[in-house]
SEKOLLO-433357 format. One line per 10 residues: their letters; for each residue x, y, z of C-alpha. Coordinates in pm, whole numbers, always signed. Layout:
REM SEKOLLO-433357
a) X,Y,Z ~ ... $
This chain:
REM SEKOLLO-433357
metrqmdmek) +223,-1477,-1318 ~ +199,-1809,-1560 ~ +120,-2089,-1272 ~ +21,-2446,-1352 ~ -99,-2578,-1095 ~ -225,-2951,-1055 ~ -469,-3147,-797 ~ -314,-3320,-543 ~ -424,-3667,-570 ~ -359,-3899,-285 $
shgrmegwly) -271,-4214,-558 ~ +14,-3982,-697 ~ +60,-3710,-474 ~ +156,-3460,-718 ~ +149,-3082,-712 ~ +361,-2835,-949 ~ +410,-2479,-1042 ~ +636,-2143,-946 ~ +724,-2061,-600 ~ +1004,-1858,-465 $
lirsnrfglq) +1246,-1947,-213 ~ +1321,-1651,+51 ~ +1650,-1653,+174 ~ +1905,-1437,+377 ~ +2180,-1298,+267 ~ +2506,-1247,+460 ~ +2375,-923,+658 ~ +2052,-1049,+706 ~ +1820,-927,+443 ~ +1582,-1139,+238 $
yarkryfile) +1576,-1134,-107 ~ +1318,-1400,-350 ~ +1429,-1636,-608 ~ +1207,-1758,-862 ~ +1161,-2173,-862 ~ +939,-2407,-1021 ~ +902,-2673,-790 ~ +738,-3001,-777 ~ +602,-3229,-483 ~ +585,-3552,-552 $
qsclksfksq) +619,-3941,-392 ~ +710,-3735,-81 ~ +979,-3550,-205 ~ +972,-3137,-302 ~ +1205,-3047,-554 ~ +1267,-2732,-731 ~ +1430,-2655,-1109 ~ +1547,-2335,-1205 ~ +1289,-2380,-1450 ~ +1014,-2573,-1576 $
pssvseeplr) +1197,-2947,-1639 ~ +1129,-3067,-1973 ~ +1159,-3434,-1898 ~ +1109,-3651,-1607 ~ +1495,-3725,-1604 ~ +1607,-3404,-1508 ~ +1806,-3327,-1215 ~ +1640,-3053,-963 ~ +1869,-2769,-835 ~ +1796,-2867,-487 $
savidscirv) +1558,-3154,-329 ~ +1382,-3218,-6 ~ +1193,-3547,+179 ~ +856,-3421,+329 ~ +806,-3718,+609 ~ +576,-3677,+945 ~ +874,-3504,+1113 ~ +785,-3198,+915 ~ +601,-2897,+989 ~ +378,-2681,+771 $
tdngresfsr) +320,-2308,+920 ~ +129,-2043,+677 ~ +335,-1703,+806 ~ +107,-1407,+554 ~ +250,-1180,+388 ~ +534,-1012,+331 ~ +693,-778,+66 ~ +1025,-775,-114 ~ +1148,-553,-359 ~ +818,-390,-360 $
kvffifslyn) +674,-729,-452 ~ +367,-922,-237 ~ +447,-1216,-168 ~ +219,-1490,+74 ~ +457,-1707,+315 ~ +491,-2016,+448 ~ +733,-2247,+584 ~ +835,-2595,+638 ~ +1056,-2662,+950 ~ +1179,-2985,+1140 $
asnhndclkl) +940,-3079,+1475 ~ +1306,-3179,+1632 ~ +1496,-2895,+1482 ~ +1275,-2563,+1440 ~ +1651,-2383,+1253 ~ +1612,-2669,+958 ~ +1326,-2477,+781 ~ +1245,-2334,+466 ~ +1088,-2034,+306 ~ +838,-2057,+30 $
gasnpeeaar) +636,-1779,-122 ~ +355,-1769,-355 ~ +200,-1470,-563 ~ -159,-1501,-438 ~ -370,-1670,-148 ~ -531,-1913,-279 ~ -184,-2079,-422 ~ -45,-2067,-120 ~ -321,-2272,+34 ~ -266,-2496,-220 $
wihslqdvav) +42,-2538,-103 ~ +2,-2563,+268 ~ -248,-2841,+263 ~ -72,-3030,-22 ~ +235,-3034,+189 ~ +6,-3139,+513 ~ -125,-3404,+338 ~ +187,-3546,+261 ~ +337,-3539,+620 ~ +21,-3712,+702 $
eagsgsnskr) +58,-3971,+456 ~ +401,-4014,+549 ~ +351,-4069,+919 ~ +35,-4316,+872 ~ +224,-4517,+609 ~ +537,-4741,+589 ~ +737,-4430,+521 ~ +688,-4423,+892 ~ +895,-4700,+1003 ~ +1227,-4549,+766 $
rwqpyrlnds) +1504,-4313,+934 ~ +1436,-4020,+908 ~ +1615,-3776,+665 ~ +1775,-3437,+760 ~ +1541,-3184,+606 ~ +1722,-2950,+438 ~ +1755,-2814,+27 ~ +2013,-2989,-73 ~ +2206,-2912,-398 ~ +2186,-3257,-580 $
ksvtrkhsvd) +2456,-3120,-814 ~ +2736,-3011,-553 ~ +2778,-3225,-249 ~ +3053,-2993,-151 ~ +2846,-2697,+26 ~ +2773,-2839,+356 ~ +2611,-2538,+492 ~ +2244,-2498,+498 ~ +2134,-2125,+482 ~ +1928,-2042,+765 $
wtssanmhvd) +1622,-2004,+615 ~ +1435,-1914,+976 ~ +1135,-1648,+949 ~ +1164,-1377,+1175 ~ +785,-1328,+1178 ~ +558,-1522,+1478 ~ +225,-1590,+1494 ~ +58,-1401,+1703 ~ -325,-1509,+1794 ~ -442,-1337,+2099 $
amtsdviaps) -761,-1169,+2184 ~ -755,-915,+1933 ~ -798,-1222,+1712 ~ -1131,-1339,+1776 ~ -1416,-1265,+1574 ~ -1563,-979,+1585 ~ -1873,-1129,+1375 ~ -1923,-1386,+1660 ~ -2191,-1503,+1652 ~ -2467,-1345,+1783 $
qwkifgckng) -2838,-1194,+1807 ~ -2858,-961,+1454 ~ -3155,-789,+1385 ~ -3224,-670,+1010 ~ -3362,-285,+1022 ~ -3317,-185,+645 ~ -3156,-210,+279 ~ -2960,+82,+105 ~ -2746,+75,-210 ~ -2839,-326,-234 $
lrlfkeakdc) -2665,-437,+142 ~ -2896,-536,+381 ~ -2838,-372,+754 ~ -2816,-496,+1061 ~ -2768,-412,+1403 ~ -2637,-613,+1702 ~ -2927,-700,+1931 ~ -2905,-553,+2295 ~ -2837,-846,+2589 ~ -3116,-720,+2843 $
ssservptss) -3039,-994,+3054 ~ -2725,-811,+3122 ~ -2757,-540,+3386 ~ -2370,-450,+3423 ~ -2284,-394,+3026 ~ -2027,-122,+3035 ~ -2223,+197,+2939 ~ -2017,+299,+2650 ~ -2081,-67,+2460 ~ -2438,+51,+2398 $
dypaimavgv) -2389,+387,+2289 ~ -2149,+259,+1978 ~ -2374,-96,+1905 ~ -2238,-269,+1586 ~ -2433,-217,+1256 ~ -2349,-502,+971 ~ -2380,-451,+592 ~ -2460,-802,+388 ~ -2429,-812,+37 ~ -2332,-980,-239 $
iegtceavfr) -2000,-903,-490 ~ -1930,-1055,-839 ~ -1589,-1241,-829 ~ -1339,-1422,-644 ~ -1319,-1378,-245 ~ -935,-1384,-368 ~ -972,-1032,-553 ~ -1214,-887,-293 ~ -971,-962,-56 ~ -668,-790,-206 $
tfmslglsrs) -939,-466,-292 ~ -1001,-475,+82 ~ -637,-476,+192 ~ -524,-234,-41 ~ -438,+164,+56 ~ -344,+269,-223 ~ -566,+576,-424 ~ -774,+277,-614 ~ -967,+248,-312 ~ -1081,+560,-310 $
ewdfcfhngs) -1275,+446,-619 ~ -1519,+226,-461 ~ -1509,+410,-70 ~ -1560,+770,-87 ~ -1519,+769,+265 ~ -1114,+660,+196 ~ -887,+1014,+148 ~ -552,+830,+263 ~ -428,+525,+403 ~ -48,+389,+510 $
vvehldghtd) +70,+113,+683 ~ +264,+242,+1048 ~ +419,-118,+1129 ~ +454,-444,+1011 ~ +417,-665,+1275 ~ +363,-1007,+1108 ~ +259,-1207,+808 ~ -87,-1146,+938 ~ -78,-836,+1119 ~ -52,-437,+1069 $
iihiqlcrdw) -24,-135,+1218 ~ -243,+96,+942 ~ -341,+427,+964 ~ -654,+593,+755 ~ -790,+962,+679 ~ -1139,+1002,+574 ~ -1243,+1213,+344 ~ -1457,+1533,+457 ~ -1728,+1589,+230 ~ -1975,+1322,+343 $
lpwgmsrrdl) -1942,+1410,+710 ~ -2201,+1706,+882 ~ -2120,+2035,+775 ~ -1878,+2237,+1015 ~ -1743,+1863,+1131 ~ -1413,+1810,+1133 ~ -1173,+1533,+921 ~ -1172,+1170,+1097 ~ -915,+977,+1086 ~ -823,+606,+1247 $
vlrrywrred) -495,+403,+1353 ~ -600,+46,+1389 ~ -421,-289,+1421 ~ -538,-495,+1121 ~ -552,-897,+1124 ~ -621,-1147,+860 ~ -653,-1510,+791 ~ -771,-1778,+528 ~ -994,-1986,+663 ~ -1012,-2361,+471 $
dgtyvilchs) -1342,-2318,+273 ~ -1170,-2032,+95 ~ -1337,-1730,+348 ~ -1132,-1447,+397 ~ -1133,-1273,+727 ~ -1007,-898,+820 ~ -1068,-770,+1187 ~ -954,-432,+1273 ~ -1002,-235,+1625 ~ -831,+122,+1734 $
vihskcppqq) -475,+118,+1877 ~ -259,+415,+2020 ~ +108,+407,+1847 ~ +402,+625,+1897 ~ +486,+630,+1502 ~ +121,+762,+1485 ~ +4,+1054,+1696 ~ -290,+1234,+1674 ~ -258,+1508,+1356 ~ -354,+1812,+1351 $
gyvraclqsg) -691,+1906,+1190 ~ -831,+1564,+1228 ~ -960,+1413,+1500 ~ -892,+1082,+1566 ~ -1230,+800,+1617 ~ -1200,+492,+1826 ~ -1322,+141,+1613 ~ -1458,-62,+1884 ~ -1431,-379,+1682 ~ -1501,-406,+1274 $
gfvmspsneg) -1359,-600,+1021 ~ -1479,-760,+668 ~ -1572,-1155,+634 ~ -1578,-1299,+254 ~ -1703,-1634,+161 ~ -1779,-1770,-141 ~ -2065,-1813,-310 ~ -2209,-1973,-647 ~ -1921,-2228,-692 ~ -1614,-1914,-564 $
kecvvkhmls) -1817,-1695,-878 ~ -1941,-1471,-620 ~ -1801,-1347,-280 ~ -2097,-1256,+5 ~ -1958,-965,+245 ~ -2031,-881,+540 ~ -1898,-600,+691 ~ -1921,-426,+1056 ~ -1855,-118,+1216 ~ -1871,-39,+1583 $
idwklwrtyl) -1718,+254,+1596 ~ -1741,+623,+1813 ~ -1698,+917,+1602 ~ -1544,+1149,+1925 ~ -1838,+1360,+1831 ~ -1969,+1614,+2155 ~ -2263,+1516,+2267 ~ -2459,+1876,+2308 ~ -2326,+1883,+1916 ~ -2516,+1598,+1772 $
pktparsmti) -2722,+1308,+1906 ~ -2699,+988,+1862 ~ -2917,+921,+1511 ~ -2633,+1123,+1313 ~ -2348,+885,+1458 ~ -2509,+582,+1371 ~ -2595,+746,+1000 ~ -2264,+848,+949 ~ -2167,+480,+983 ~ -2402,+271,+733 $
rmlg) -2274,+563,+502 ~ -1906,+440,+569 ~ -2084,+57,+570 ~ -2169,+119,+178 $
């Protein structure tokens, strides 16, 4: 999608580009309309096409002031197209809400930061003394439309214990290299005498490497569950989304190939709760752990492994041209203890890491 972005300058306060206006029809079904938006001097304007002159009237406009809040709603899909959604709402009336979508997370992040900066400047400057204006995308060409559409997002941001970093600061010890990746193991906490035995049975292992490309491109690759994933993930056989919880969280089902497993071992699959987020510095985080879900019971021919914790951290490097990737797994393969010792289980985890 062709998009022209301008840096957010405090002196001009201008940004422009293509976004998608997310609306709901009378049946409650959401759909997207492509519009060209311009943010300038605390005013957000939308046009059907890129305006040819500064005097062109917008389709709709809204004032961004200190009463406006901006929320990152994550990913949503409309008509088989993925959008990265963010919402603007009035702090005193949450039903007065505008929902917008960008084609990629970096573009959404730029708009979110720009809108937040404008709202902060409006609150700290002289504009904060003026009377608040209702936040609606008012049709500038037809004043007869008095009823605004409810753009309230049904997706809620649930941040619970699951979202805490699985790759949190801890003692990591390097123990080897494989395929250009540095391998680390989590150091055991000898001072903790009450540690749960099963946690030490499946210690976390982390692989660290550098990939040429942007963090956004790597993030999209890691989030994909289509056939293209098997091009780089030799463990992957099939994957699907079981349930979409919100823009940042979903339940996924992954079936693993049998080729790389020890001889005579049944296929493994995983049902995971997956959460993602983007940090302000451009770092992407994907966190996963196993869950039980009624829509995806154990399947014949597969043994369900248990991912106690795992995920990816993708950090920009070399001015964004490269991406430092950390991939961590702590997994119970559900092996018979009399059938295979711990060493093959650890070897399987390392192979899955890269």
